[in-house]
C-alpha positions as CSV (number, residue, x, y, z in Angstrom):
1,M,180.9,81.6,147.7
2,I,181.8,77.4,148.3
3,L,179.6,77.2,151.4
4,S,176.4,78.1,150.2
5,F,176.9,75.8,147.5
6,I,177.4,73.7,150.3
7,I,175.0,73.7,152.5
8,G,172.4,74.1,149.7
9,A,173.3,70.9,148.9
10,V,172.9,70.1,152.1
11,V,169.7,71.0,153.2
12,S,168.4,69.9,149.3
13,V,168.9,66.7,149.7
14,M,167.6,66.6,153.3
15,L,164.4,68.0,152.0
16,L,163.8,65.3,149.0
17,I,165.1,62.5,151.5
18,L,162.6,63.6,154.3
19,K,159.7,64.0,150.6
20,I,159.2,67.6,152.5
21,K,160.3,68.8,147.9
22,K,160.0,67.1,145.4
23,K,162.0,67.3,142.2
24,T,159.9,69.7,140.2
25,D,159.6,71.9,143.3
26,N,162.2,75.4,143.4
27,I,164.5,76.1,146.3
28,A,164.7,79.8,147.1
29,F,169.2,80.3,146.6
30,G,168.7,83.1,148.4
31,P,169.1,82.2,151.9
32,F,171.6,79.7,151.9
33,I,173.6,83.0,151.0
34,S,172.7,84.9,153.2
35,L,173.4,81.6,156.6
36,A,177.4,81.8,154.3
37,T,177.5,84.9,154.3
38,L,177.1,85.1,158.8
39,I,179.3,81.7,159.1
40,Y,181.9,83.8,157.6
41,I,181.8,86.8,159.5
42,F,181.7,85.4,162.4
43,Y,184.6,81.8,161.8
44,G,186.2,83.0,158.7
45,D,189.4,83.1,159.5
46,L,189.0,80.0,161.4
47,L,188.1,78.9,157.6
48,I,190.3,80.2,155.9
49,K,193.1,78.6,158.2
50,F,191.2,75.1,158.5
51,Y,191.2,75.5,154.1
52,I,194.7,76.8,154.3
53,Y,196.0,74.3,156.6
């Protein structure tokens, strides 16, 4: 879940900096959860090892 927050925050900040979205616009969180799930499926062991050590 933490990964989806990080991905969502980075993408949201980039959208705000590039003026693609405004502060008042909604940004869907579902795609970030899906992307984080795929990353965990393919690289979960590596991420857990990195997190522990």
